[in-house]
C-alpha positions in Angstrom: 1.0 5.6 5.3 -1.4 7.5 3.1 -1.7 6.7 -0.6 -0.5 9.8 -2.6 -0.1 9.0 -6.3 -0.6 6.4 -9.0 2.3 4.0 -9.4 3.3 3.7 -5.7 4.0 0.2 -4.5 3.1 -1.2 -1.1 3.9 -4.5 0.6 2.5 -6.3 3.6 5.2 -7.2 6.1 3.2 -10.1 7.4 2.1 -12.1 4.3 4.2 -10.4 1.6 1.2 -9.3 -0.5 2.2 -6.5 -2.9 0.0 -3.7 -4.4 0.6 -1.1 -7.1 -1.7 1.9 -6.9 -3.7 2.4 -10.1 -6.1 5.1 -8.8 -5.1 7.4 -5.8 -8.0 8.2 -3.6 -6.3 9.0 -0.3 -6.6 6.8 2.8 -4.3 4.0 3.7 -3.9 0.4 2.5 -4.3 -2.3 5.1 -3.5 -6.0 4.9 -3.5 -8.6 7.7 -4.9 -5.9 10.1 -1.9 -3.6 9.7 -1.0 -0.7 7.4 1.0 -1.7 4.3 4.5 -0.3 3.9 5.6 1.7 0.8 8.6 0.3 -1.1 10.5 1.2 -4.3 
């Protein structure tokens, strides 16, 4: 899933790592070799 805006939150379904976007530059976030999933 492509990063679209500041403030979005993403989680790794494998290890549970969570990320909050502070600067949107496009692309996707990857952790443990798979794309991270956006959550609310």
